[in-house]
PyMOL Python script that loads the backbone (N, CA, C, O; Angstrom):
from pymol import cmd

cmd.read_pdbstr("""\
ATOM      1  N   MET A   1      66.492  50.032 141.208  1.00  0.00           N
ATOM      2  CA  MET A   1      67.241  50.062 139.970  1.00  0.00           C
ATOM      3  C   MET A   1      66.339  49.543 138.856  1.00  0.00           C
ATOM      4  O   MET A   1      65.665  48.525 139.015  1.00  0.00           O
ATOM      5  N   GLN A   2      66.334  50.228 137.761  1.00  0.00           N
ATOM      6  CA  GLN A   2      65.483  49.828 136.654  1.00  0.00           C
ATOM      7  C   GLN A   2      66.106  48.671 135.896  1.00  0.00           C
ATOM      8  O   GLN A   2      67.323  48.486 135.895  1.00  0.00           O
ATOM      9  N   LEU A   3      65.240  47.895 135.248  1.00  0.00           N
ATOM     10  CA  LEU A   3      65.699  46.723 134.513  1.00  0.00           C
ATOM     11  C   LEU A   3      66.642  47.105 133.381  1.00  0.00           C
ATOM     12  O   LEU A   3      67.599  46.379 133.112  1.00  0.00           O
ATOM     13  N   SER A   4      66.396  48.225 132.714  1.00  0.00           N
ATOM     14  CA  SER A   4      67.270  48.632 131.613  1.00  0.00           C
ATOM     15  C   SER A   4      68.672  48.949 132.118  1.00  0.00           C
ATOM     16  O   SER A   4      69.651  48.663 131.429  1.00  0.00           O
ATOM     17  N   ASN A   5      68.785  49.534 133.307  1.00  0.00           N
ATOM     18  CA  ASN A   5      70.102  49.792 133.887  1.00  0.00           C
ATOM     19  C   ASN A   5      70.820  48.490 134.199  1.00  0.00           C
ATOM     20  O   ASN A   5      72.022  48.366 133.960  1.00  0.00           O
ATOM     21  N   ILE A   6      70.093  47.528 134.727  1.00  0.00           N
ATOM     22  CA  ILE A   6      70.687  46.235 135.050  1.00  0.00           C
ATOM     23  C   ILE A   6      71.127  45.540 133.778  1.00  0.00           C
ATOM     24  O   ILE A   6      72.197  44.933 133.739  1.00  0.00           O
ATOM     25  N   ARG A   7      70.316  45.623 132.739  1.00  0.00           N
ATOM     26  CA  ARG A   7      70.668  45.019 131.458  1.00  0.00           C
ATOM     27  C   ARG A   7      71.984  45.579 130.935  1.00  0.00           C
ATOM     28  O   ARG A   7      72.847  44.822 130.490  1.00  0.00           O
ATOM     29  N   SER A   8      72.142  46.886 130.985  1.00  0.00           N
ATOM     30  CA  SER A   8      73.365  47.492 130.461  1.00  0.00           C
ATOM     31  C   SER A   8      74.564  47.152 131.334  1.00  0.00           C
ATOM     32  O   SER A   8      75.677  47.031 130.822  1.00  0.00           O
ATOM     33  N   GLU A   9      74.365  46.995 132.636  1.00  0.00           N
ATOM     34  CA  GLU A   9      75.465  46.618 133.518  1.00  0.00           C
ATOM     35  C   GLU A   9      75.950  45.205 133.229  1.00  0.00           C
ATOM     36  O   GLU A   9      77.150  44.937 133.296  1.00  0.00           O
ATOM     37  N   PHE A  10      75.034  44.300 132.911  1.00  0.00           N
ATOM     38  CA  PHE A  10      75.392  42.905 132.727  1.00  0.00           C
ATOM     39  C   PHE A  10      75.665  42.540 131.274  1.00  0.00           C
ATOM     40  O   PHE A  10      75.869  41.364 130.969  1.00  0.00           O
ATOM     41  N   ALA A  11      75.675  43.495 130.389  1.00  0.00           N
ATOM     42  CA  ALA A  11      75.892  43.212 128.971  1.00  0.00           C
ATOM     43  C   ALA A  11      77.371  43.162 128.603  1.00  0.00           C
ATOM     44  O   ALA A  11      77.694  43.044 127.421  1.00  0.00           O
ATOM     45  N   VAL A  12      78.266  43.246 129.561  1.00  0.00           N
ATOM     46  CA  VAL A  12      79.697  43.365 129.295  1.00  0.00           C
ATOM     47  C   VAL A  12      80.331  42.055 128.866  1.00  0.00           C
ATOM     48  O   VAL A  12      81.007  42.025 127.838  1.00  0.00           O
ATOM     49  N   GLY A  13      80.143  40.968 129.608  1.00  0.00           N
ATOM     50  CA  GLY A  13      80.847  39.729 129.292  1.00  0.00           C
ATOM     51  C   GLY A  13      79.991  38.505 129.475  1.00  0.00           C
ATOM     52  O   GLY A  13      78.823  38.586 129.853  1.00  0.00           O
ATOM     53  N   GLN A  14      80.601  37.353 129.195  1.00  0.00           N
ATOM     54  CA  GLN A  14      79.888  36.080 129.292  1.00  0.00           C
ATOM     55  C   GLN A  14      79.443  35.818 130.725  1.00  0.00           C
ATOM     56  O   GLN A  14      78.295  35.438 130.955  1.00  0.00           O
ATOM     57  N   SER A  15      80.337  36.016 131.690  1.00  0.00           N
ATOM     58  CA  SER A  15      79.959  35.755 133.078  1.00  0.00           C
ATOM     59  C   SER A  15      78.871  36.732 133.533  1.00  0.00           C
ATOM     60  O   SER A  15      77.987  36.368 134.308  1.00  0.00           O
ATOM     61  N   SER A  16      78.943  37.961 133.049  1.00  0.00           N
ATOM     62  CA  SER A  16      77.904  38.936 133.381  1.00  0.00           C
ATOM     63  C   SER A  16      76.563  38.519 132.781  1.00  0.00           C
ATOM     64  O   SER A  16      75.513  38.698 133.399  1.00  0.00           O
ATOM     65  N   GLU A  17      76.609  37.966 131.582  1.00  0.00           N
ATOM     66  CA  GLU A  17      75.376  37.495 130.948  1.00  0.00           C
ATOM     67  C   GLU A  17      74.757  36.366 131.764  1.00  0.00           C
ATOM     68  O   GLU A  17      73.538  36.307 131.926  1.00  0.00           O
ATOM     69  N   GLN A  18      75.594  35.478 132.271  1.00  0.00           N
ATOM     70  CA  GLN A  18      75.097  34.376 133.095  1.00  0.00           C
ATOM     71  C   GLN A  18      74.491  34.910 134.393  1.00  0.00           C
ATOM     72  O   GLN A  18      73.450  34.430 134.841  1.00  0.00           O
ATOM     73  N   LEU A  19      75.142  35.899 134.991  1.00  0.00           N
ATOM     74  CA  LEU A  19      74.601  36.506 136.207  1.00  0.00           C
ATOM     75  C   LEU A  19      73.244  37.147 135.948  1.00  0.00           C
ATOM     76  O   LEU A  19      72.341  37.062 136.781  1.00  0.00           O
ATOM     77  N   TYR A  20      73.105  37.777 134.811  1.00  0.00           N
ATOM     78  CA  TYR A  20      71.834  38.401 134.450  1.00  0.00           C
ATOM     79  C   TYR A  20      70.745  37.343 134.295  1.00  0.00           C
ATOM     80  O   TYR A  20      69.606  37.563 134.707  1.00  0.00           O
ATOM     81  N   LYS A  21      71.085  36.191 133.703  1.00  0.00           N
ATOM     82  CA  LYS A  21      70.108  35.100 133.578  1.00  0.00           C
ATOM     83  C   LYS A  21      69.683  34.599 134.949  1.00  0.00           C
ATOM     84  O   LYS A  21      68.506  34.319 135.176  1.00  0.00           O
ATOM     85  N   TYR A  22      70.646  34.486 135.870  1.00  0.00           N
ATOM     86  CA  TYR A  22      70.310  34.082 137.233  1.00  0.00           C
ATOM     87  C   TYR A  22      69.381  35.104 137.880  1.00  0.00           C
ATOM     88  O   TYR A  22      68.427  34.744 138.568  1.00  0.00           O
ATOM     89  N   TYR A  23      69.671  36.375 137.652  1.00  0.00           N
ATOM     90  CA  TYR A  23      68.830  37.438 138.194  1.00  0.00           C
ATOM     91  C   TYR A  23      67.400  37.317 137.669  1.00  0.00           C
ATOM     92  O   TYR A  23      66.447  37.414 138.442  1.00  0.00           O
ATOM     93  N   LEU A  24      67.245  37.109 136.379  1.00  0.00           N
ATOM     94  CA  LEU A  24      65.909  36.976 135.798  1.00  0.00           C
ATOM     95  C   LEU A  24      65.185  35.762 136.359  1.00  0.00           C
ATOM     96  O   LEU A  24      63.986  35.815 136.630  1.00  0.00           O
ATOM     97  N   HIS A  25      65.922  34.663 136.532  1.00  0.00           N
ATOM     98  CA  HIS A  25      65.322  33.447 137.083  1.00  0.00           C
ATOM     99  C   HIS A  25      64.840  33.697 138.514  1.00  0.00           C
ATOM    100  O   HIS A  25      63.723  33.318 138.868  1.00  0.00           O
ATOM    101  N   LEU A  26      65.671  34.326 139.328  1.00  0.00           N
ATOM    102  CA  LEU A  26      65.276  34.615 140.703  1.00  0.00           C
ATOM    103  C   LEU A  26      64.116  35.599 140.758  1.00  0.00           C
ATOM    104  O   LEU A  26      63.241  35.488 141.616  1.00  0.00           O
ATOM    105  N   ASN A  27      64.109  36.552 139.849  1.00  0.00           N
ATOM    106  CA  ASN A  27      63.016  37.513 139.788  1.00  0.00           C
ATOM    107  C   ASN A  27      61.699  36.810 139.473  1.00  0.00           C
ATOM    108  O   ASN A  27      60.678  37.100 140.096  1.00  0.00           O
ATOM    109  N   GLU A  28      61.714  35.897 138.522  1.00  0.00           N
ATOM    110  CA  GLU A  28      60.505  35.144 138.177  1.00  0.00           C
ATOM    111  C   GLU A  28      60.062  34.269 139.345  1.00  0.00           C
ATOM    112  O   GLU A  28      58.872  34.187 139.649  1.00  0.00           O
ATOM    113  N   PHE A  29      61.019  33.617 139.996  1.00  0.00           N
ATOM    114  CA  PHE A  29      60.712  32.777 141.151  1.00  0.00           C
ATOM    115  C   PHE A  29      60.070  33.615 142.257  1.00  0.00           C
ATOM    116  O   PHE A  29      59.084  33.196 142.864  1.00  0.00           O
ATOM    117  N   TYR A  30      60.622  34.783 142.515  1.00  0.00           N
ATOM    118  CA  TYR A  30      60.080  35.669 143.546  1.00  0.00           C
ATOM    119  C   TYR A  30      58.649  36.084 143.215  1.00  0.00           C
ATOM    120  O   TYR A  30      57.786  36.087 144.093  1.00  0.00           O
ATOM    121  N   ARG A  31      58.395  36.433 141.960  1.00  0.00           N
ATOM    122  CA  ARG A  31      57.040  36.837 141.566  1.00  0.00           C
ATOM    123  C   ARG A  31      56.050  35.698 141.763  1.00  0.00           C
ATOM    124  O   ARG A  31      54.931  35.921 142.224  1.00  0.00           O
ATOM    125  N   ARG A  32      56.455  34.480 141.419  1.00  0.00           N
ATOM    126  CA  ARG A  32      55.561  33.330 141.615  1.00  0.00           C
ATOM    127  C   ARG A  32      55.262  33.112 143.096  1.00  0.00           C
ATOM    128  O   ARG A  32      54.119  32.862 143.478  1.00  0.00           O
ATOM    129  N   GLU A  33      56.301  33.209 143.922  1.00  0.00           N
ATOM    130  CA  GLU A  33      56.105  33.022 145.354  1.00  0.00           C
ATOM    131  C   GLU A  33      55.211  34.114 145.930  1.00  0.00           C
ATOM    132  O   GLU A  33      54.380  33.837 146.795  1.00  0.00           O
ATOM    133  N   LEU A  34      55.367  35.325 145.473  1.00  0.00           N
ATOM    134  CA  LEU A  34      54.546  36.436 145.938  1.00  0.00           C
ATOM    135  C   LEU A  34      53.080  36.224 145.567  1.00  0.00           C
ATOM    136  O   LEU A  34      52.191  36.458 146.386  1.00  0.00           O
ATOM    137  N   VAL A  35      52.830  35.786 144.349  1.00  0.00           N
ATOM    138  CA  VAL A  35      51.456  35.489 143.918  1.00  0.00           C
ATOM    139  C   VAL A  35      50.871  34.384 144.784  1.00  0.00           C
ATOM    140  O   VAL A  35      49.710  34.459 145.187  1.00  0.00           O
ATOM    141  N   LEU A  36      51.659  33.366 145.072  1.00  0.00           N
ATOM    142  CA  LEU A  36      51.195  32.250 145.895  1.00  0.00           C
ATOM    143  C   LEU A  36      50.827  32.723 147.301  1.00  0.00           C
ATOM    144  O   LEU A  36      49.763  32.378 147.814  1.00  0.00           O
ATOM    145  N   VAL A  37      51.690  33.499 147.914  1.00  0.00           N
ATOM    146  CA  VAL A  37      51.430  33.982 149.272  1.00  0.00           C
ATOM    147  C   VAL A  37      50.197  34.884 149.302  1.00  0.00           C
ATOM    148  O   VAL A  37      49.360  34.757 150.196  1.00  0.00           O
ATOM    149  N   GLU A  38      50.079  35.780 148.346  1.00  0.00           N
ATOM    150  CA  GLU A  38      48.907  36.661 148.302  1.00  0.00           C
ATOM    151  C   GLU A  38      47.619  35.863 148.123  1.00  0.00           C
ATOM    152  O   GLU A  38      46.609  36.150 148.766  1.00  0.00           O
ATOM    153  N   TYR A  39      47.657  34.862 147.249  1.00  0.00           N
ATOM    154  CA  TYR A  39      46.474  34.027 147.025  1.00  0.00           C
ATOM    155  C   TYR A  39      46.081  33.293 148.310  1.00  0.00           C
ATOM    156  O   TYR A  39      44.909  33.269 148.685  1.00  0.00           O
ATOM    157  N   ILE A  40      47.059  32.704 148.974  1.00  0.00           N
ATOM    158  CA  ILE A  40      46.771  31.943 150.195  1.00  0.00           C
ATOM    159  C   ILE A  40      46.191  32.856 151.272  1.00  0.00           C
ATOM    160  O   ILE A  40      45.221  32.495 151.938  1.00  0.00           O
ATOM    161  N   LEU A  41      46.774  34.019 151.440  1.00  0.00           N
ATOM    162  CA  LEU A  41      46.283  34.928 152.479  1.00  0.00           C
ATOM    163  C   LEU A  41      44.886  35.457 152.170  1.00  0.00           C
ATOM    164  O   LEU A  41      44.101  35.698 153.087  1.00  0.00           O
ATOM    165  N   GLU A  42      44.571  35.639 150.901  1.00  0.00           N
ATOM    166  CA  GLU A  42      43.220  36.084 150.533  1.00  0.00           C
ATOM    167  C   GLU A  42      42.196  34.974 150.738  1.00  0.00           C
ATOM    168  O   GLU A  42      41.106  35.220 151.254  1.00  0.00           O
ATOM    169  N   GLN A  43      42.539  33.764 150.339  1.00  0.00           N
ATOM    170  CA  GLN A  43      41.590  32.651 150.398  1.00  0.00           C
ATOM    171  C   GLN A  43      41.450  32.058 151.802  1.00  0.00           C
ATOM    172  O   GLN A  43      40.389  31.546 152.160  1.00  0.00           O
ATOM    173  N   TYR A  44      42.509  32.126 152.584  1.00  0.00           N
ATOM    174  CA  TYR A  44      42.517  31.492 153.907  1.00  0.00           C
ATOM    175  C   TYR A  44      43.019  32.483 154.957  1.00  0.00           C
ATOM    176  O   TYR A  44      44.166  32.387 155.394  1.00  0.00           O
ATOM    177  N   PRO A  45      42.178  33.432 155.367  1.00  0.00           N
ATOM    178  CA  PRO A  45      42.633  34.422 156.351  1.00  0.00           C
ATOM    179  C   PRO A  45      42.920  33.812 157.725  1.00  0.00           C
ATOM    180  O   PRO A  45      43.649  34.403 158.522  1.00  0.00           O
ATOM    181  N   ASP A  46      42.360  32.648 158.005  1.00  0.00           N
ATOM    182  CA  ASP A  46      42.584  31.986 159.291  1.00  0.00           C
ATOM    183  C   ASP A  46      43.720  30.965 159.222  1.00  0.00           C
ATOM    184  O   ASP A  46      43.765  30.027 160.017  1.00  0.00           O
ATOM    185  N   LEU A  47      44.608  31.146 158.298  1.00  0.00           N
ATOM    186  CA  LEU A  47      45.686  30.186 158.051  1.00  0.00           C
ATOM    187  C   LEU A  47      46.522  29.921 159.301  1.00  0.00           C
ATOM    188  O   LEU A  47      46.884  28.775 159.569  1.00  0.00           O
ATOM    189  N   LEU A  48      46.829  30.951 160.055  1.00  0.00           N
ATOM    190  CA  LEU A  48      47.692  30.782 161.224  1.00  0.00           C
ATOM    191  C   LEU A  48      47.016  29.998 162.346  1.00  0.00           C
ATOM    192  O   LEU A  48      47.689  29.525 163.262  1.00  0.00           O
ATOM    193  N   LEU A  49      45.709  29.859 162.284  1.00  0.00           N
ATOM    194  CA  LEU A  49      44.986  29.108 163.307  1.00  0.00           C
ATOM    195  C   LEU A  49      44.794  27.641 162.927  1.00  0.00           C
ATOM    196  O   LEU A  49      44.298  26.850 163.728  1.00  0.00           O
ATOM    197  N   MET A  50      45.184  27.281 161.719  1.00  0.00           N
ATOM    198  CA  MET A  50      45.008  25.907 161.240  1.00  0.00           C
ATOM    199  C   MET A  50      46.115  25.004 161.777  1.00  0.00           C
ATOM    200  O   MET A  50      47.221  25.465 162.058  1.00  0.00           O
ATOM    201  N   PRO A  51      45.806  23.706 161.919  1.00  0.00           N
ATOM    202  CA  PRO A  51      46.871  22.759 162.259  1.00  0.00           C
ATOM    203  C   PRO A  51      47.854  22.626 161.090  1.00  0.00           C
ATOM    204  O   PRO A  51      47.530  22.934 159.943  1.00  0.00           O
ATOM    205  N   GLU A  52      49.042  22.166 161.411  1.00  0.00           N
ATOM    206  CA  GLU A  52      50.113  22.113 160.411  1.00  0.00           C
ATOM    207  C   GLU A  52      49.749  21.262 159.201  1.00  0.00           C
ATOM    208  O   GLU A  52      50.062  21.648 158.074  1.00  0.00           O
ATOM    209  N   TRP A  53      49.104  20.132 159.393  1.00  0.00           N
ATOM    210  CA  TRP A  53      48.762  19.256 158.265  1.00  0.00           C
ATOM    211  C   TRP A  53      47.804  19.946 157.299  1.00  0.00           C
ATOM    212  O   TRP A  53      47.869  19.746 156.087  1.00  0.00           O
ATOM    213  N   LYS A  54      46.905  20.769 157.867  1.00  0.00           N
ATOM    214  CA  LYS A  54      45.956  21.480 157.012  1.00  0.00           C
ATOM    215  C   LYS A  54      46.646  22.612 156.242  1.00  0.00           C
ATOM    216  O   LYS A  54      46.290  22.886 155.096  1.00  0.00           O
ATOM    217  N   ILE A  55      47.611  23.256 156.852  1.00  0.00           N
ATOM    218  CA  ILE A  55      48.386  24.294 156.165  1.00  0.00           C
ATOM    219  C   ILE A  55      49.124  23.695 154.977  1.00  0.00           C
ATOM    220  O   ILE A  55      49.182  24.302 153.908  1.00  0.00           O
ATOM    221  N   VAL A  56      49.688  22.508 155.162  1.00  0.00           N
ATOM    222  CA  VAL A  56      50.402  21.834 154.069  1.00  0.00           C
ATOM    223  C   VAL A  56      49.438  21.540 152.921  1.00  0.00           C
ATOM    224  O   VAL A  56      49.776  21.750 151.757  1.00  0.00           O
ATOM    225  N   LYS A  57      48.246  21.057 153.245  1.00  0.00           N
ATOM    226  CA  LYS A  57      47.243  20.781 152.204  1.00  0.00           C
ATOM    227  C   LYS A  57      46.849  22.061 151.462  1.00  0.00           C
ATOM    228  O   LYS A  57      46.725  22.059 150.237  1.00  0.00           O
ATOM    229  N   VAL A  58      46.654  23.144 152.203  1.00  0.00           N
ATOM    230  CA  VAL A  58      46.295  24.427 151.590  1.00  0.00           C
ATOM    231  C   VAL A  58      47.398  24.876 150.637  1.00  0.00           C
ATOM    232  O   VAL A  58      47.117  25.329 149.528  1.00  0.00           O
ATOM    233  N   MET A  59      48.646  24.752 151.067  1.00  0.00           N
ATOM    234  CA  MET A  59      49.766  25.168 150.220  1.00  0.00           C
ATOM    235  C   MET A  59      49.848  24.327 148.952  1.00  0.00           C
ATOM    236  O   MET A  59      50.058  24.864 147.864  1.00  0.00           O
ATOM    237  N   GLU A  60      49.684  23.015 149.083  1.00  0.00           N
ATOM    238  CA  GLU A  60      49.743  22.140 147.901  1.00  0.00           C
ATOM    239  C   GLU A  60      48.626  22.477 146.916  1.00  0.00           C
ATOM    240  O   GLU A  60      48.857  22.579 145.711  1.00  0.00           O
ATOM    241  N   LYS A  61      47.425  22.646 147.438  1.00  0.00           N
ATOM    242  CA  LYS A  61      46.281  22.978 146.580  1.00  0.00           C
ATOM    243  C   LYS A  61      46.492  24.333 145.903  1.00  0.00           C
ATOM    244  O   LYS A  61      46.224  24.484 144.711  1.00  0.00           O
ATOM    245  N   SER A  62      46.964  25.296 146.652  1.00  0.00           N
ATOM    246  CA  SER A  62      47.188  26.639 146.111  1.00  0.00           C
ATOM    247  C   SER A  62      48.284  26.637 145.058  1.00  0.00           C
ATOM    248  O   SER A  62      48.166  27.325 144.044  1.00  0.00           O
ATOM    249  N   GLU A  63      49.349  25.874 145.283  1.00  0.00           N
ATOM    250  CA  GLU A  63      50.429  25.790 144.294  1.00  0.00           C
ATOM    251  C   GLU A  63      49.916  25.237 142.977  1.00  0.00           C
ATOM    252  O   GLU A  63      50.289  25.723 141.909  1.00  0.00           O
ATOM    253  N   GLU A  64      49.058  24.219 143.047  1.00  0.00           N
ATOM    254  CA  GLU A  64      48.491  23.650 141.818  1.00  0.00           C
ATOM    255  C   GLU A  64      47.648  24.689 141.078  1.00  0.00           C
ATOM    256  O   GLU A  64      47.763  24.837 139.861  1.00  0.00           O
ATOM    257  N   LEU A  65      46.807  25.401 141.814  1.00  0.00           N
ATOM    258  CA  LEU A  65      45.951  26.415 141.183  1.00  0.00           C
ATOM    259  C   LEU A  65      46.771  27.553 140.584  1.00  0.00           C
ATOM    260  O   LEU A  65      46.484  28.017 139.481  1.00  0.00           O
ATOM    261  N   ILE A  66      47.778  27.995 141.303  1.00  0.00           N
ATOM    262  CA  ILE A  66      48.619  29.096 140.820  1.00  0.00           C
ATOM    263  C   ILE A  66      49.393  28.658 139.584  1.00  0.00           C
ATOM    264  O   ILE A  66      49.514  29.430 138.632  1.00  0.00           O
ATOM    265  N   GLU A  67      49.918  27.437 139.579  1.00  0.00           N
ATOM    266  CA  GLU A  67      50.655  26.945 138.405  1.00  0.00           C
ATOM    267  C   GLU A  67      49.744  26.888 137.186  1.00  0.00           C
ATOM    268  O   GLU A  67      50.170  27.212 136.078  1.00  0.00           O
ATOM    269  N   LEU A  68      48.497  26.479 137.382  1.00  0.00           N
ATOM    270  CA  LEU A  68      47.551  26.456 136.266  1.00  0.00           C
ATOM    271  C   LEU A  68      47.309  27.863 135.735  1.00  0.00           C
ATOM    272  O   LEU A  68      47.298  28.078 134.523  1.00  0.00           O
ATOM    273  N   LYS A  69      47.116  28.809 136.630  1.00  0.00           N
ATOM    274  CA  LYS A  69      46.877  30.186 136.201  1.00  0.00           C
ATOM    275  C   LYS A  69      48.098  30.745 135.482  1.00  0.00           C
ATOM    276  O   LYS A  69      47.960  31.390 134.443  1.00  0.00           O
ATOM    277  N   LEU A  70      49.290  30.505 136.022  1.00  0.00           N
ATOM    278  CA  LEU A  70      50.506  31.030 135.403  1.00  0.00           C
ATOM    279  C   LEU A  70      50.773  30.375 134.062  1.00  0.00           C
ATOM    280  O   LEU A  70      51.247  31.035 133.137  1.00  0.00           O
ATOM    281  N   SER A  71      50.476  29.081 133.939  1.00  0.00           N
ATOM    282  CA  SER A  71      50.698  28.423 132.652  1.00  0.00           C
ATOM    283  C   SER A  71      49.695  28.925 131.614  1.00  0.00           C
ATOM    284  O   SER A  71      50.025  29.021 130.432  1.00  0.00           O
ATOM    285  N   ASP A  72      48.474  29.247 132.045  1.00  0.00           N
ATOM    286  CA  ASP A  72      47.494  29.836 131.124  1.00  0.00           C
ATOM    287  C   ASP A  72      47.975  31.190 130.620  1.00  0.00           C
ATOM    288  O   ASP A  72      47.848  31.497 129.435  1.00  0.00           O
ATOM    289  N   ILE A  73      48.522  31.993 131.513  1.00  0.00           N
ATOM    290  CA  ILE A  73      49.040  33.309 131.126  1.00  0.00           C
ATOM    291  C   ILE A  73      50.211  33.154 130.169  1.00  0.00           C
ATOM    292  O   ILE A  73      50.293  33.866 129.168  1.00  0.00           O
ATOM    293  N   ALA A  74      51.126  32.221 130.470  1.00  0.00           N
ATOM    294  CA  ALA A  74      52.293  32.009 129.606  1.00  0.00           C
ATOM    295  C   ALA A  74      51.870  31.533 128.225  1.00  0.00           C
ATOM    296  O   ALA A  74      52.409  32.000 127.222  1.00  0.00           O
ATOM    297  N   SER A  75      50.909  30.606 128.155  1.00  0.00           N
ATOM    298  CA  SER A  75      50.468  30.112 126.849  1.00  0.00           C
ATOM    299  C   SER A  75      49.755  31.214 126.069  1.00  0.00           C
ATOM    300  O   SER A  75      49.853  31.263 124.843  1.00  0.00           O
ATOM    301  N   TYR A  76      49.043  32.091 126.761  1.00  0.00           N
ATOM    302  CA  TYR A  76      48.380  33.209 126.093  1.00  0.00           C
ATOM    303  C   TYR A  76      49.414  34.121 125.435  1.00  0.00           C
ATOM    304  O   TYR A  76      49.240  34.536 124.289  1.00  0.00           O
ATOM    305  N   TYR A  77      50.486  34.432 126.159  1.00  0.00           N
ATOM    306  CA  TYR A  77      51.515  35.313 125.602  1.00  0.00           C
ATOM    307  C   TYR A  77      52.271  34.643 124.463  1.00  0.00           C
ATOM    308  O   TYR A  77      52.657  35.315 123.506  1.00  0.00           O
ATOM    309  N   GLN A  78      52.492  33.340 124.543  1.00  0.00           N
ATOM    310  CA  GLN A  78      53.192  32.640 123.466  1.00  0.00           C
ATOM    311  C   GLN A  78      52.345  32.615 122.199  1.00  0.00           C
ATOM    312  O   GLN A  78      52.885  32.708 121.097  1.00  0.00           O
ATOM    313  N   GLN A  79      51.041  32.492 122.336  1.00  0.00           N
ATOM    314  CA  GLN A  79      50.157  32.462 121.174  1.00  0.00           C
ATOM    315  C   GLN A  79      50.041  33.827 120.515  1.00  0.00           C
ATOM    316  O   GLN A  79      49.827  33.916 119.306  1.00  0.00           O
ATOM    317  N   ASN A  80      50.179  34.883 121.291  1.00  0.00           N
ATOM    318  CA  ASN A  80      49.972  36.236 120.770  1.00  0.00           C
ATOM    319  C   ASN A  80      51.266  36.973 120.452  1.00  0.00           C
ATOM    320  O   ASN A  80      51.276  38.203 120.405  1.00  0.00           O
ATOM    321  N   LYS A  81      52.340  36.257 120.236  1.00  0.00           N
ATOM    322  CA  LYS A  81      53.612  36.899 119.867  1.00  0.00           C
ATOM    323  C   LYS A  81      53.583  37.356 118.447  1.00  0.00           C
ATOM    324  O   LYS A  81      54.564  37.918 117.958  1.00  0.00           O
TER     325      LYS A  81
END
""", "prot")
cmd.dss("prot")
cmd.show_as("cartoon", "prot")
cmd.util.cbc("prot")
cmd.orient("prot")
């Protein structure tokens, strides 16, 4: 379903508007998680062979790096509006 179709479906009432905001929030969350997983799998192909404590460290480090990259992208778009 295209985003414009979803927008028109949820433009009816206040509760629909709130549902649309939840949808956008979940969509953004999903995209961030997808970027994180792709980054981890590219950087650490042997992830499944690592001990659990090392996997946790990899995830924490990757989350920090991804947040920095995403915040750089967000600030770039805010400056160029």
